[in-house]
Structures are given as C-alpha cells and as structure tokens.
N, C-alpha and C positions, 0 to 999 in steps of 0.2 A: 383360531378355531379349534375346539376340541372335538374328538370323535372316538367312539367306543363301540366295539362289537363283541359279542360273546356267543359261544355255542355250547350245547349240551349233548352232542353226539349225533351221528348220522347212521342210518341203516334201513332195513326193510320195514314194511308195514307189520304191525303186530298181528298175530293170528286172531286175537280177540280185539276188535276195534276199541279205541279209547271211549270211555264214558265221558259225558260232558264234565263231570266232576274231576276226572283224571286229567283231561286236557287242561282244565282251568288250573289245576295244581301245577302242571308243568309250566304253563305260561306265567303263573304267579312266581314260581321259583326263578325263572329267567329274569323277570322284572326286578325281583329283589336283588339279584346279582348285578344286573345292569345299573340299578340305582346306587348300589354301594360304590361302584366305580365312578359313576357320573357325579355324585356329590363331591368327590375329591377333585375331579377335573373342573367342576364349576367354581371351586374355591381356589383355583390356581395350582392344584396339586400336580405332581408329575405323573407321567404315563405309567411308570414302573409301579408306583403305589396303586394306581387305578386297576391295573390288570391283576395285581396280587389280591386286592380287596374283592374284586368280582369273582375270581376263581375260588377264594376262600369260602365265599357264600355257597358256591356250587358244591364244594367239597363237603360242606356241612349239611347239605340238603340230601336226604337219603333217596330221593327220586333219581339222582344222577349217579353215573358210574365213576365216582371219584370219592376219596375220603370214606366216611361212614356211608355204607350203602353200595360200595363197589362190588363188582362181581367176584366170585370165588374161583380159586385155582382148582386144578384137578384133585388136590388133596384136601379141599374144603377150607382153605384159609384165604386171607386177603393179602395181596402184595401190591403196593402202590408206587407209582412213578410220577414225576413232575419235572418241569423245567420252567425257567423264566429268563428273559433276555432283555437287556437295555440297548436300544438302538443308537444311543449317543456314542458309546465307546466299545460296543460289542462285548461288554461284560455279560457273563452268563453263569447260571447255577443250575445244576441238575441232580436229581436223586432217583434211585430205582430200588426195587425190592424192599421197600419199607413195610414192616409188619406191625409196627407199634407206634405210629404217629398219625394223628387225626388230620393234619393239614400239611401235606408234603410240599405244597407251593411255598409255604412260609419257610420251610427248611431250605428249599432251593434258593429263595431270596437271601437267606443268611449266608449260604455258600457264596453267592454272587458278591455279597458285601465283604465277607470276613475271611474266606478260605483262600488258600494258595492254589486250590484246584478248581476245576469246573464241575466235575462229575463224581459223586460218591454213591456207593451202592451198599445194600444189605447192612450187615453188622457195623461196618465202618461208618456208614452214613448215620446210623442210629447212635453210635458213640459220639460222633461230632454233635448230634442233636442234644445229647445229654450235657456235653461240655458247654454248649451254647445256651443251656437253660430251658430247653424244651422238655415237657412232661411226656413220658412214654405211657401207653395204654396197652391193655391186653388185646391181642388180636381179635378175640371174640367180641370186644366192644365195638369193632368196626363192622360186624356182620349183622344185617337186619334179617327178620323173619322171611321177608320176600326173597332175599338172596339165598338163604338157606333152602327155601322151597325150590328155587330155580336150580340150584346145584343138585338137589336130589332128583329133579326131573331129568337133568343131564345124565346123572349116574344111571338112572333107569333106562334112558335112551341108549346109552353105550352098552348096557347089559343086554338089551334086546338085540342090538346089532352085532354084538360080539367084539366091539372095538375096544382097544386098550385105553385106559384112563389117560387123559392128557394128549390124545392123538388127534382130537378134532374139537372144534369150537361148538358152542351151544347152537342148536338149530331151531330153537323155539321162537326166535325173533321177538323176544320180549324186551321192551324198554326197561331201564335205560339202555340206550343203544350204543354208547361209547364214551369217548373222552369228553372232557370239558375244557374250555379255553377262553382266552380273551386277548384282544389286541386294542391298542389305544394310541391316539395322538393327543398331546396336551397343548396348552396355549403357547408354549415355547417351541412347538414344532418337534418335540421329542417323541420318539416311538418306542413301544415296548410290546412284548408278547409273553403269554404264559399259558401252559398246558398242563393238565393233570388227569390221571386215569387209573382205573383198576385193571386195565388191560382187557383181554378177551376172556369171556366166561369159559371155564373149564380148561384154561391154558395150563401147560406144563409149568410146574413151579420153577422159577428162575428165568422164565421168558420175559424179555424186554422188547416192547414195541417201539414205535417211532416217537411217541409223545415226549419222552425226556431227552431225546437225541437232538442236539443242536444241529439245525440244518435239515432234519427230516420232519419232525413234528412241530418244531418251534424255531422261529428266527425273527430278528429285528435289526434293521439298519436304517438310520435316519436318512440315508441317501436314496432310499427306495421305498421300503415298506416293512410292515410287521405282519407275521403270518402265524396262525395256529391251525393245525389240521386234525381231522378225525376220520377214522375209517379203517381200511385194511392196512394195519400197521406194517406188515412185512413188505408190502408194495411201496408204502410211503418211505420206508427205510431204503429200499433199493433205488428209488427215484430221487432221493434226497429232496422230497417234495417242497418243503418250506423254502429252502434255498433256491429251488428251481424257479419259484415265482420271483424272488429277488433278482436272480440272474437274468431272467427274461427282461426285467425292467432296466437293470443297470447296463447290460451288455447287448441286449437285443432291441432296446428302444421301445419296448411294449408299454402301453398304458396298463394300469392296474387291472381294470376289468377284462382287458384282452388277455393278459397273462393268466388270470385265474380261469377264464373260460377255456383257453387252450389246454391248460393242465387238466381241468376237471372233466370237460366234455369231450376231449380228444385223446390226450395222452393216457390217462388212467383207464378209460374204457378199452382202449386198444390192448392194454395189458391184462384185461379181465379184472381190474381193481375197482372197488366201490368206496365212496366216502365223500368228504367235503372239506372245505376250509373257509376261514374268515381272514380278511386282510384289510389293512388300512395303510394308505400311502402318506408321504410327507406333506401332501396338500390337504389331507383330511378326507379324501375320498375313501369310501368303504366298498369292498366287493365281497360277496358271499356266494360260493358256488358249491353245488353238490350234485352227484349223479345217482342218488338214492331217493326212494320215495319220501323219506322223512329226514329232516335235520332240524333239531331244536336250536333256535337262534333268536337273537335280539340285537338291536343296534340303536344308536342315537348319535346325532351330531348337534353341535351348538346351534340354538335357534330353531331346531326341528323337533317334532314329537317323536318320542320313543316308539319302537314297533317290535312285535314279537311274531314269530311264525314257526310252524311245525311242518306243514306239508309243502 
C-alpha cells in the first residue's frame, strides 16, 4: 500500500476571509502537488522521489511560502531552507539560507545522494549547487508582488510601533501561512519526508527555523514513521518535534495517531506553541494534526479518494 500526505502551512485565520476563488486556488495547488507524488507511487516509484516531486510543485506555486513566492526577510530578500530524508537508511540532505535557487528541496536531495555532508548553508550550499549543475537565479526572481506588498506592510507596522526591523514576525496573518512538506510510504514499505520553507515573514536575515533541521522539522525512519512539521519553528527546534513523534512510537509504544495527538494537542499548547504536522507510519496509516485554525493539507492512500482540507 502506498500513502502520501502533504501540507502547505498552518496558522491563524486571515484578517480578510478567503474568497471562493482564492480557496479554490489553494485546493487546486495542493491537489497538483499531491498528484505529482501519487503518480510516482502508483507506478511503483520510491517514497523519496514522491516527496521530492510533491514539494517541488509546492515550491513552484507562488501561493505557498516556499521557493518563488516565499516570505521576505527584514531586509526585503528571500532566504530559503529545505530538507529531505530517506527512512530506509536515515540518509538526509538539508540546505538553508539559499538566495538564488528555485527549488531547495532538489538541492537537498542532491546532497543526500552525492555529498559527504548532510547540511549545507548559504554560499557554500550554492557553490555545491553550481558544481552539481543547478542554475542560479537572481533573488528578485523569487519575489512576487504579493510578497513585496506584504513586506512593505510589515515595515509600515514596525515603523508605527517603533520596533526595530527583524525583531518581530508579521502580524497580518496573511497566507501563505508557513512551510510546505510531504511524507510518503511506497509499495515497498519505504518511508520518506521532505520540508521546504521561506521561514517567518520579516525574520532577521540568517535566521533558520526547524524545517531544514533533521529531527526538528523533518524526519523519516522505516521502523516507525515519517514526519514533516509547520508552525512556530523556534519551538519545534526546542522540542525536536519530528523526532519526538518517532521516539513516542519506537520507545513509548504509541500508535501514530496517539503520538501526533499528544504532541500537537498537549505538548505544544502547554509551551504556547502553535502549528501542525503530517505523518505516515510503516503500515501506511496517515495522521495529520494542528492546533491552529488553518492548515493547508491533502492526503491519499492506495484505493482511496484523495482529499484536501484547509480549516
């Protein structure tokens, strides 16, 4: 049995409710990404290929906070992070502070396959990208008009409050609300996870959240489950949230749904943290949890209809 789940971020309700057309666009984007991964799984492809394909589609969709259309830093630029992990042998690749690459998840995959390291950042990561044949782009090519407008609104907000640039996140609660990610189980029982993000709107340049950190925002282990998170990155770093789900199953004997519920509905709220995660276990069971009003998400299992949800 194959199984696939994806997310496009979690957060508060937007100040201006979604129009029917806007909601349709988000659901369509989620289904496009889900279909990209599902087609590979249906043909017997591996979980690692499926999560990379799904996340690539979300990175290319300017509605979501990853790749082109990601949020801007305090200095008005884009910095991208991503990670991918293979549950078969715990191979992983991660990148952060990319400023000139459209699809960070693809570079993370190349690091998993070809590099002697797990995690590359900034200029070093982009030099590796060039050596590996990736084309670099101008940072401005990653910025959409909507994101530039959102950044200007943040600057105006900070000016009114007298706060220093980069000291607080955007308070407008406008989607895209966060990270994108995917988890999968293939016909061979292999698990994989991938996560990609532009981080927090108005973040200080150089800030890295949980998404590219193996064990915090991304983790996969065939003996238990694959996890991708979205939300308050600082708290997910502190709680090593993705591995926490794995550990609850491996060492605590939890079922997947109970492990996810315990983390999302009890542990994170007790810390004042908000967000969500998607997970799939070695049996193909999918669990999706969030303690926020919105989480963009979609999932499918072999023999079942695909579904999308926002609220």
